[in-house]
C-alpha positions as a printed Julia matrix, in Angstrom:
688×3 Matrix{Float64}:
 -64.62   26.43  141.64
 -64.32   22.73  142.36
 -67.58   21.15  143.41
 -67.26   19.15  146.61
 -69.47   16.27  147.76
 -69.4    15.38  151.44
 -69.24   11.63  152.0
 -70.95   10.32  155.1
 -69.19    7.59  157.07
 -70.91    5.19  159.43
 -69.32    3.68  162.49
 -67.02    0.94  161.31
 -67.49    1.52  157.58
 -64.49    1.68  155.28
 -63.91    4.82  153.27
 -62.11    3.81  150.09
 -62.3     7.01  148.05
 -60.62   10.33  148.82
 -63.46   12.87  148.8
 -62.98   16.52  149.54
 -65.13   16.26  152.66
 -66.12   13.35  154.87
 -69.02   13.32  157.32
 -68.31   11.29  160.44
 -70.93    8.64  161.08
 -70.74    9.07  164.84
 -70.56   12.8   165.52
 -71.77   13.99  162.07
 -68.96   16.55  161.85
 -67.47   17.34  158.43
 -63.78   16.5   158.07
 -61.58   17.66  155.21
 -60.83   14.58  153.1
 -57.07   15.02  152.96
 -56.9    15.54  156.7
 -59.05   12.44  157.23
 -56.59   10.41  155.17
 -53.6    11.98  156.89
 -55.15   11.11  160.28
 -55.36    7.44  159.25
 -59.15    7.55  158.77
 -59.76    8.64  162.37
 -62.25   11.45  163.05
 -60.35   14.34  164.69
 -63.45   15.43  166.62
 -64.79   12.23  168.22
 -62.0     9.71  167.55
 -64.18    7.33  165.52
 -62.0     4.8   163.71
 -63.37    4.07  160.24
 -62.76    0.59  158.89
 -59.69    0.03  156.77
 -59.05   -2.42  153.98
 -56.36   -5.06  154.4
 -54.25   -3.17  151.88
 -54.55    0.05  153.88
 -53.57   -1.79  157.05
 -50.34   -3.04  155.55
 -49.55    0.34  154.03
 -50.06    2.05  157.39
 -48.13   -0.4   159.54
 -45.21   -1.77  157.51
 -42.06    0.2   156.72
 -42.05    1.42  153.1
 -40.38   -1.07  150.78
 -40.2    -3.85  153.37
 -43.25   -5.86  152.34
 -42.84   -9.33  150.83
 -46.12  -11.02  149.92
 -46.68  -14.54  151.21
 -49.1   -17.0   149.71
 -50.63  -20.26  150.84
 -51.57  -23.26  148.78
 -54.88  -22.81  146.95
 -57.96  -23.89  148.87
 -60.97  -25.73  147.44
 -63.28  -23.49  145.46
 -66.74  -24.83  146.29
 -66.5   -28.16  148.11
 -70.19  -28.44  148.96
 -71.66  -27.15  145.72
 -73.46  -24.66  147.97
 -76.43  -22.75  146.57
 -78.76  -20.43  148.46
 -80.3   -17.46  146.65
 -77.25  -17.69  144.37
 -74.4   -20.17  143.89
 -71.42  -19.75  146.17
 -68.98  -19.34  143.24
 -70.99  -16.3   142.13
 -70.63  -14.77  145.59
 -66.89  -15.37  145.47
 -66.58  -13.84  142.01
 -68.53  -10.78  143.08
 -66.43  -10.32  146.24
 -63.24  -10.59  144.21
 -64.47   -8.08  141.66
 -65.55   -5.58  144.33
 -62.43   -5.84  146.52
 -59.67   -6.77  144.08
 -58.66   -9.5   146.55
 -58.45  -13.25  146.09
 -59.77  -13.92  149.58
 -60.72  -12.27  152.87
 -57.13  -11.94  154.1
 -53.64  -11.1   152.88
 -50.34  -12.33  154.28
 -46.9   -10.69  154.15
 -43.48  -10.37  155.74
 -42.07   -6.94  156.48
 -40.73   -4.68  159.18
 -42.21   -2.16  161.61
 -39.62    0.41  162.64
 -37.02   -2.09  161.48
 -38.42   -4.97  163.55
 -39.25   -8.03  161.4
 -42.82   -9.32  161.48
 -45.13  -11.75  159.66
 -48.57  -10.21  159.18
 -52.03  -11.54  158.35
 -54.58   -8.78  157.69
 -58.27   -9.56  157.26
 -60.7    -7.5   155.17
 -64.35   -7.26  156.19
 -65.41   -6.24  152.67
 -64.78   -9.78  151.4
 -67.86  -11.77  152.48
 -67.76  -10.17  155.9
 -64.18  -11.25  156.48
 -65.51  -14.76  156.96
 -63.23  -17.62  157.95
 -63.15  -20.29  155.25
 -60.62  -22.81  154.03
 -58.55  -20.22  152.15
 -58.3   -17.86  155.13
 -57.48  -20.78  157.41
 -54.72  -21.79  154.99
 -53.31  -18.23  154.99
 -53.24  -17.98  158.78
 -51.64  -21.42  159.05
 -49.07  -20.6   156.35
 -48.19  -17.37  158.17
 -47.76  -19.27  161.43
 -45.55  -21.79  159.63
 -43.41  -18.94  158.31
 -43.04  -17.57  161.84
 -42.21  -21.04  163.12
 -39.59  -21.53  160.4
 -37.93  -18.14  160.86
 -38.67  -17.32  164.5
 -40.16  -13.97  163.41
 -43.14  -12.76  165.5
 -46.62  -13.12  164.02
 -49.16  -10.27  163.9
 -52.83  -11.14  163.27
 -55.12   -8.25  162.3
 -58.71   -9.46  162.56
 -61.98   -8.21  161.07
 -64.64  -10.88  160.66
 -68.29  -11.71  161.15
 -67.57  -15.39  161.77
 -67.02  -18.65  159.93
 -68.08  -19.07  156.31
 -71.43  -20.86  156.04
 -71.06  -21.84  152.42
 -68.09  -24.04  153.34
 -70.04  -25.76  156.08
 -68.25  -27.82  158.69
 -64.92  -27.44  156.86
 -64.92  -23.76  157.8
 -65.5   -24.81  161.41
 -62.41  -27.03  161.18
 -60.3   -23.96  160.38
 -60.71  -22.89  164.0
 -58.97  -26.05  165.16
 -56.43  -25.88  162.35
 -55.3   -22.34  163.23
 -55.36  -23.06  166.97
 -52.96  -25.95  166.4
 -50.66  -23.71  164.35
 -50.54  -21.12  167.13
 -49.88  -23.78  169.76
 -46.78  -24.79  167.79
 -45.58  -21.18  168.03
 -46.17  -21.27  171.79
 -44.01  -24.36  172.1
 -41.3   -22.76  169.98
 -41.32  -19.54  172.01
 -42.34  -17.32  169.07
 -44.29  -14.15  169.95
 -47.84  -13.81  168.6
 -49.66  -10.47  168.61
 -53.23   -9.78  167.58
 -54.82   -6.47  166.68
 -58.6    -6.62  167.05
 -60.46   -4.3   164.7
 -64.17   -3.76  164.23
 -65.87   -6.21  164.06
 -64.36   -9.52  165.18
 -66.91  -12.23  165.95
 -67.72  -15.93  165.88
 -65.12  -18.44  164.79
 -62.32  -15.9   164.43
 -62.88  -14.5   167.93
 -63.0   -18.06  169.28
 -59.73  -19.15  167.69
 -56.63  -17.3   166.55
 -57.78  -13.77  167.46
 -57.8   -14.54  171.19
 -54.92  -17.04  171.3
 -52.24  -14.39  170.92
 -49.73  -13.59  173.65
 -50.63   -9.89  173.53
 -54.04   -8.68  172.34
 -54.32   -5.07  171.19
 -57.61   -3.5   170.16
 -58.6    -0.26  168.45
 -60.91    2.14  170.3
 -64.57    1.23  169.88
 -63.85   -2.08  168.1
 -66.26   -4.89  168.96
 -65.4    -8.51  169.64
 -67.41  -11.48  170.89
 -68.48  -15.01  170.15
 -72.19  -14.37  169.67
 -73.17  -11.21  167.82
 -75.31   -8.59  169.59
 -78.36   -9.39  167.49
 -78.18  -13.08  168.47
 -77.84  -12.16  172.15
 -80.75   -9.73  172.04
 -82.95  -12.33  170.38
 -81.97  -14.81  173.09
 -82.72  -12.58  176.08
 -85.53  -10.58  174.5
 -84.13   -7.19  175.44
 -81.67   -4.58  174.31
 -78.05   -4.83  175.34
 -76.46   -1.98  177.3
 -74.57    0.68  175.43
 -70.95   -0.27  174.82
 -71.47   -4.02  175.23
 -68.62   -6.0   173.55
 -66.7    -2.82  172.67
 -62.98   -2.36  173.31
 -63.65   -0.54  176.55
 -65.99   -3.31  177.75
 -63.46   -5.98  176.81
 -60.62   -4.22  178.63
 -62.76   -3.87  181.75
 -63.57   -7.6   181.67
 -59.97   -8.7   181.12
 -60.33   -9.92  177.52
 -57.67   -7.69  175.94
 -54.36   -6.2   177.02
 -54.67   -2.62  175.91
 -56.58   -0.19  173.71
 -54.36    1.5   171.14
 -55.45    4.39  168.96
 -54.45    4.04  165.34
 -51.78    6.77  165.33
 -49.96    4.97  168.16
 -50.09    1.48  166.65
 -46.69    1.43  164.96
 -44.87    2.6   168.09
 -46.77    0.14  170.28
 -46.08   -2.76  167.94
 -42.41   -1.81  167.73
 -42.19   -2.08  171.53
 -43.55   -5.63  171.66
 -41.67   -6.79  168.57
 -38.42   -5.53  170.07
 -39.12   -7.35  173.34
 -40.22  -10.56  171.62
 -37.48  -10.34  169.04
 -36.88  -12.69  166.12
 -35.84  -16.07  167.46
 -34.19  -18.95  165.68
 -36.95  -20.96  164.02
 -37.6   -24.29  165.7
 -37.54  -26.09  162.39
 -34.9   -24.02  160.68
 -31.99  -26.01  159.31
 -30.51  -27.65  156.29
 -32.68  -30.78  156.47
 -35.99  -28.95  156.76
 -38.23  -28.46  153.77
 -41.53  -26.79  153.06
 -44.13  -28.89  151.29
 -47.46  -27.31  150.4
 -47.03  -24.67  153.07
 -46.22  -27.2   155.82
 -42.72  -27.21  157.25
 -41.38  -30.72  157.65
 -38.1   -32.13  158.85
 -36.85  -35.5   159.98
 -39.75  -37.54  158.64
 -41.38  -38.33  155.35
 -44.24  -36.07  154.27
 -47.28  -36.96  152.25
 -49.1   -34.93  149.63
 -50.36  -32.33  152.09
 -47.6   -32.39  154.62
 -49.02  -35.49  156.29
 -46.55  -38.12  157.39
 -46.83  -41.56  155.97
 -45.72  -43.15  159.27
 -44.44  -46.21  157.53
 -47.6   -46.69  155.52
 -47.47  -48.07  152.04
 -48.82  -46.27  148.99
 -52.36  -47.09  150.0
 -51.89  -45.99  153.58
 -51.33  -42.24  153.3
 -54.56  -40.53  152.42
 -54.37  -36.99  151.04
 -57.31  -35.5   152.88
 -58.71  -38.23  155.07
 -57.66  -40.04  158.19
 -54.26  -41.7   158.05
 -54.75  -45.38  158.68
 -51.98  -46.58  160.95
 -49.96  -49.35  159.38
 -52.02  -49.37  156.19
 -50.7   -51.43  153.34
 -51.08  -51.22  149.63
 -54.3   -53.22  149.7
 -55.92  -50.67  151.98
 -56.17  -52.96  154.98
 -55.42  -51.49  158.38
 -53.76  -52.99  161.4
 -56.67  -52.12  163.67
 -59.04  -54.41  161.82
 -60.56  -51.72  159.62
 -60.68  -52.47  155.95
 -60.37  -49.64  153.45
 -60.65  -51.52  150.22
 -64.0   -51.12  148.54
 -65.64  -49.27  145.75
 -65.99  -45.5   145.89
 -69.52  -44.36  146.55
 -70.96  -40.96  145.81
 -73.79  -39.34  147.68
 -77.14  -38.36  146.25
 -77.72  -35.0   144.66
 -78.71  -31.93  146.65
 -82.3   -32.31  145.5
 -82.45  -35.91  146.66
 -81.03  -34.91  150.03
 -83.5   -32.08  150.73
 -85.88  -34.15  152.86
 -83.39  -36.55  154.44
 -81.04  -33.99  156.06
 -83.9   -32.15  157.76
 -85.23  -35.39  159.16
 -81.7   -36.13  160.41
 -81.69  -32.77  162.22
 -85.04  -33.54  163.82
 -83.85  -36.95  164.99
 -80.57  -35.55  166.31
 -82.55  -33.07  168.43
 -85.1   -35.57  169.75
 -85.68  -34.78  173.42
 -85.61  -38.45  174.43
 -82.2   -39.27  172.95
 -79.77  -40.62  175.56
 -77.87  -37.9   177.37
 -74.25  -37.8   178.45
 -75.18  -39.09  181.93
 -77.32  -41.84  180.4
 -74.31  -43.02  178.4
 -71.97  -42.64  181.38
 -74.11  -45.0   183.43
 -74.29  -47.6   180.66
 -70.86  -47.3   179.0
 -68.64  -47.18  182.05
 -68.2   -49.06  185.26
 -67.69  -47.09  188.47
 -68.24  -43.62  186.97
 -67.6   -40.7   189.33
 -68.57  -37.2   188.23
 -66.16  -34.31  188.91
 -67.37  -30.72  189.28
 -66.19  -27.15  188.94
 -63.84  -24.96  186.92
 -61.8   -24.05  190.06
 -62.36  -20.37  189.35
 -65.85  -19.87  190.72
 -68.49  -21.81  188.79
 -69.75  -25.22  187.73
 -71.66  -25.16  184.45
 -74.27  -27.97  184.4
 -74.32  -28.06  180.58
 -71.02  -29.98  180.59
 -70.39  -32.94  182.85
 -67.36  -35.15  183.2
 -65.67  -37.71  185.36
 -63.58  -40.86  185.58
 -64.85  -44.37  185.0
 -63.77  -47.66  183.45
 -64.41  -48.68  179.87
 -63.96  -52.45  179.58
 -61.83  -52.29  182.72
 -59.63  -49.43  181.49
 -59.79  -46.05  183.33
 -60.93  -43.2   181.04
 -61.99  -39.57  181.38
 -65.5   -39.07  179.98
 -66.64  -35.5   179.24
 -69.73  -34.36  177.39
 -72.64  -32.0   176.91
 -75.7   -32.69  179.06
 -78.91  -31.45  177.42
 -81.19  -32.67  180.18
 -83.39  -35.28  178.51
 -87.14  -34.94  178.05
 -87.83  -33.11  181.32
 -88.23  -29.4   180.56
 -87.12  -28.23  183.99
 -83.99  -30.36  183.76
 -83.27  -29.1   180.25
 -83.57  -25.52  181.47
 -81.25  -26.25  184.4
 -78.75  -27.8   181.97
 -79.07  -24.76  179.68
 -80.16  -27.14  176.9
 -76.57  -28.31  176.66
 -75.27  -24.84  175.77
 -72.15  -24.4   177.86
 -70.92  -21.21  179.47
 -67.21  -20.38  179.76
 -67.21  -22.21  183.1
 -68.26  -25.39  181.32
 -65.43  -25.2   178.83
 -62.95  -24.38  181.6
 -64.18  -27.38  183.6
 -63.71  -29.59  180.55
 -60.18  -28.22  180.13
 -59.37  -28.94  183.78
 -60.51  -32.54  183.41
 -58.53  -32.99  180.2
 -55.37  -31.79  181.91
 -56.02  -34.21  184.74
 -56.47  -37.02  182.2
 -53.16  -36.19  180.56
 -51.45  -36.1   183.97
 -52.8   -39.55  184.85
 -52.33  -41.01  181.38
 -56.07  -41.58  180.83
 -57.66  -41.54  177.37
 -60.26  -38.79  176.93
 -63.66  -39.61  175.44
 -65.96  -36.68  174.66
 -69.65  -36.98  173.83
 -70.96  -34.01  171.87
 -74.63  -33.04  171.82
 -75.29  -29.29  171.8
 -77.04  -26.62  169.73
 -73.96  -24.46  170.33
 -72.22  -22.42  173.0
 -74.34  -20.34  175.35
 -75.17  -17.02  173.62
 -76.15  -15.04  176.73
 -74.63  -11.75  177.87
 -73.17  -13.34  181.0
 -71.3   -15.84  178.81
 -69.84  -12.95  176.81
 -68.81  -11.14  179.98
 -67.15  -14.34  181.14
 -65.07  -14.64  177.97
 -66.91  -17.21  175.87
 -64.71  -16.76  172.8
 -61.52  -17.06  174.86
 -62.76  -20.16  176.69
 -63.52  -21.94  173.42
 -60.24  -20.88  171.83
 -58.26  -22.09  174.84
 -59.9   -25.51  174.59
 -59.01  -25.77  170.92
 -55.38  -25.0   171.7
 -55.29  -27.37  174.67
 -56.78  -30.31  172.77
 -54.49  -29.74  169.8
 -51.5   -30.82  171.88
 -52.99  -32.76  174.81
 -50.6   -35.65  175.42
 -53.19  -38.4   175.66
 -55.56  -40.04  173.15
 -58.83  -38.2   172.47
 -61.91  -39.79  170.91
 -65.01  -37.71  170.17
 -68.49  -39.05  169.44
 -71.2   -36.78  168.05
 -74.11  -38.48  169.8
 -76.77  -36.03  168.64
 -76.41  -32.41  167.57
 -72.92  -31.01  166.93
 -73.54  -27.28  166.85
 -70.7   -25.01  165.79
 -67.95  -23.78  168.13
 -69.7   -25.12  171.19
 -69.31  -28.61  169.74
 -65.8   -28.12  168.37
 -64.58  -27.05  171.82
 -64.88  -30.73  172.83
 -64.08  -32.25  169.44
 -60.43  -31.59  168.54
 -59.7   -35.29  168.64
 -57.58  -38.08  167.19
 -60.71  -39.88  166.01
 -64.21  -38.51  165.56
 -67.22  -40.8   165.33
 -70.86  -39.83  164.8
 -74.12  -41.53  165.6
 -76.16  -42.81  162.7
 -78.68  -40.02  163.33
 -76.25  -37.31  164.41
 -75.47  -34.0   162.67
 -72.47  -31.63  162.8
 -72.4   -28.14  161.33
 -70.87  -24.68  161.43
 -74.3   -23.14  162.05
 -77.86  -24.31  162.62
 -80.01  -24.73  159.48
 -82.4   -22.11  160.86
 -79.58  -19.61  161.35
 -78.16  -20.3   157.91
 -81.6   -19.91  156.3
 -82.24  -16.62  158.08
 -78.93  -15.15  156.93
 -78.57  -16.48  153.39
 -82.15  -17.21  152.34
 -83.6   -14.36  154.45
 -86.28  -16.86  155.4
 -86.11  -19.16  158.47
 -88.63  -21.5   156.84
 -85.91  -22.43  154.33
 -84.16  -24.43  157.09
 -84.72  -27.8   155.35
 -82.99  -26.49  152.21
 -80.18  -25.07  154.35
 -79.76  -28.42  156.09
 -79.28  -30.08  152.71
 -76.86  -27.41  151.47
 -74.75  -27.58  154.63
 -74.19  -31.33  154.18
 -74.29  -31.9   157.91
 -75.35  -35.57  158.01
 -73.09  -38.55  158.79
 -72.47  -39.72  155.23
 -71.54  -36.25  153.96
 -69.27  -35.74  156.97
 -67.65  -39.09  156.22
 -67.02  -38.05  152.62
 -65.47  -34.8   153.78
 -63.18  -36.66  156.18
 -64.54  -34.72  159.16
 -65.65  -37.93  160.88
 -63.95  -41.31  160.79
 -66.87  -43.63  161.31
 -70.62  -43.9   161.8
 -71.89  -45.6   164.96
 -75.09  -47.54  164.33
 -78.22  -46.81  166.36
 -81.29  -48.92  167.11
 -84.03  -48.76  164.45
 -85.71  -45.36  164.61
 -82.9   -43.74  166.57
 -81.02  -44.0   169.88
 -84.04  -42.76  171.84
 -86.02  -45.9   170.96
 -83.67  -48.13  172.94
 -81.03  -46.24  174.99
 -79.55  -49.44  176.42
 -78.98  -50.9   173.0
 -77.58  -47.56  171.75
 -75.04  -47.57  174.58
 -74.0   -51.14  173.77
 -73.44  -50.22  170.13
 -71.42  -47.18  171.14
 -69.34  -49.21  173.56
 -68.61  -51.75  170.84
 -67.4   -48.95  168.55
 -65.29  -47.16  171.17
 -63.18  -50.0   172.58
 -61.13  -50.82  169.45
 -60.61  -47.13  168.65
 -59.26  -46.43  172.14
 -57.05  -49.51  171.91
 -55.66  -48.38  168.56
 -54.73  -44.93  169.86
 -53.18  -46.21  173.08
 -50.76  -48.23  170.97
 -49.26  -45.01  169.53
 -46.38  -43.25  171.23
 -46.84  -39.63  172.28
 -44.83  -38.14  169.42
 -46.75  -39.98  166.75
 -50.1   -39.35  168.42
 -49.62  -35.57  168.5
 -48.1   -35.45  165.04
 -50.99  -37.32  163.46
 -53.55  -35.22  165.34
 -52.0   -32.03  164.01
 -51.83  -33.39  160.48
 -55.46  -34.43  160.67
 -56.63  -30.85  161.14
 -54.12  -29.39  158.71
 -55.68  -31.47  155.96
 -59.09  -29.84  156.31
 -59.5   -27.36  153.46
 -56.53  -28.61  151.44
 -57.07  -28.23  147.71
 -56.87  -31.85  146.63
 -60.39  -31.55  145.26
 -61.91  -28.44  143.73
 -65.4   -29.68  142.96
 -68.01  -31.14  145.31
 -68.25  -34.18  143.04
 -64.58  -34.83  143.69
 -65.24  -35.38  147.38
 -65.63  -39.09  147.41
 -65.38  -41.95  149.76
 -62.23  -43.76  148.76
 -63.35  -46.96  150.38
 -66.35  -48.13  152.38
 -67.39  -51.41  153.79
 -70.05  -52.89  156.03
 -69.43  -55.59  158.56
 -72.29  -57.67  159.9
 -71.51  -59.22  163.26
 -73.59  -62.17  164.39
 -72.35  -62.95  167.88
 -74.1   -66.27  168.15
 -71.77  -67.59  165.44
 -68.72  -65.93  167.01
 -67.47  -64.55  163.71
 -67.74  -61.56  161.44
 -69.14  -61.95  157.96
 -67.65  -59.31  155.73
 -70.04  -57.57  153.39
 -68.22  -55.92  150.51
 -64.67  -56.19  149.31
 -61.75  -56.9   151.58
 -61.16  -59.01  154.63
 -60.97  -58.25  158.33
 -57.42  -58.11  159.64
 -55.88  -57.73  163.06
 -59.11  -57.71  165.09
 -57.99  -57.71  168.72
 -59.32  -60.03  171.38
 -60.69  -56.95  173.15
 -62.6   -55.99  170.02
 -64.04  -59.49  169.6
 -65.07  -59.53  173.23
 -66.81  -56.19  172.85
 -68.68  -57.41  169.8
 -69.78  -60.5   171.66
 -71.82  -58.29  173.99
 -74.18  -57.4   171.16
 -77.51  -59.21  171.37
 -77.63  -62.49  169.38
 -78.81  -62.06  165.82
 -78.32  -58.29  165.89
 -76.47  -56.63  163.02
 -73.81  -54.04  163.7
 -72.9   -51.85  160.77
 -69.41  -50.39  160.9
 -68.18  -48.01  158.23
 -64.57  -47.04  157.69
 -63.52  -44.44  155.16
 -60.59  -42.6   153.67
 -61.83  -39.42  152.11
 -60.44  -36.49  150.17
 -60.71  -33.1   151.79
 -63.42  -30.93  150.3
 -63.62  -27.12  150.29
 -66.58  -25.33  151.91
 -68.03  -21.85  152.42
 -68.62  -19.35  155.26
 -71.16  -18.7   157.93
 -71.0   -16.96  161.28
 -70.24  -19.41  164.05
 -72.88  -19.35  166.75
 -73.56  -15.75  165.98
 -72.3   -12.92  163.94
 -71.96   -9.22  163.81
 -74.07   -9.28  160.7
């Protein structure tokens, strides 16, 4: 007699072995193991869908013998040198040993009932299916393959959120993948997504919900904030079935619920309707360089175009300096010709980053409306998302910056008045806020106005009403819109740049940050609670996340640091606004000089560079060039501090500088940086 051992399954857990008997985690019924496998790991009594591995997904969906593996360029291994209770490389090694996978997703071409398809399948076993640089590269490479061939793209998601250990670079993968999917929209290539349990955070708020048709398995959960985060926010239990497939269908977030046995037939229907189209970039002159399809223009090391720049002008993982020459000088007056500088060690940073977080959150820092009144002339606020709400956490309107009409949009925290902060939801926007911002951006593009966004938020609103209103979809739609908005976009992190709620206003051509600002994939407290299991470890988490201005500059996430008055912007809001105005005017001028084609191309290339494997060690992330410029208006000239000379400073720039108080020093930093790899953490919330 063969001894049998029932194996108990839990809702959503993967069953990898083939036991004689399986106990369903929902109804507790025993199911014969072979039948369970034959039924695609679905309980025949209650219909519970057990989790599948990425390998099992491909085996179940693709026609036998049709699969062709696709690979992306390698991503950075440990860009931040991240260490919590154990080093990040150890976590990666363990995940690879336990799953047999290189990363949290696999990518392939194949057919389903003879219909060609490009597939990305995520695997929750690998660090919770977290979105890091490698997964972002795989999704982007798959989208590029669909763009090249015209073959529909299928995204099978299973993720707890973005990867904390890769910090803000993992956050950038949301924008990177959104841009890739927008290119498929423009080319008319069908994108399908299959939501499986669970799909949360940065994946839900990017490529998972940007598909043309969204399918979901019965009982699968999807949302931006995880249920635990929401319950902690509201202090009560969520209703049964919240964020499940049935809930999402009722609230219009998905197209249809498809049981696993019917998936192949359902997918065949949509693939046949969408059909394989001629790839937009297919042709004899097109090439693929490092996973990026290029044609008709010269590509740099990571698919970035040189745009006429000399050898010193195309930076592998930083911001392309328009018109840069071999000496590193730029046509907009920026000088990138100095000595490389490396940041202090993690131990040295432990106190400083936490103090930066505290300053960035200071209740008396200038708000969006404070800046609007001081930066712009004749500012008029515009309200409403035109669907049924007006979120007070995001405000926007039209005014004049140095005489030029602009659209200003930003988070409004509410200042130091508690009642006002509560009314403004502490700057945590609901879906209505993001939809309002999108409406104003479209208006700006229609009128040819530059968009300036001011970011200061702990993150997107984590409440149940925000989830019912489609928080993940609203954020994802903004990422896609900004990726191809046909007008210049400049973002300034004026205080706290918290996760997806910040990124939803920050897919820009240039990103600046205040001297005491921070920008991260997750709050230090959230990171400490998840990885250290101790919220009091927030200062250590802040250091590990490398969320301060200088680290962000080294990573190429921001392009410049805007000086603040001594002690922070809250000590002298008027002076802070003058410094910000001085920084903004030349950047807006530079972008307005670009034609639409070049503007959009460079914006896309900017986000594609994030997570590229130019550097594989945190020490390799270096500032290629830095400089400081001290402006003393009473002398009417700029004294350069450091190597290089100022070139091409416009009259508008000089006039803006002249507004600075006599004798005051303005420190301007310009950098070209290599892209650095980072780890994963749930964005704004997680299923974990």
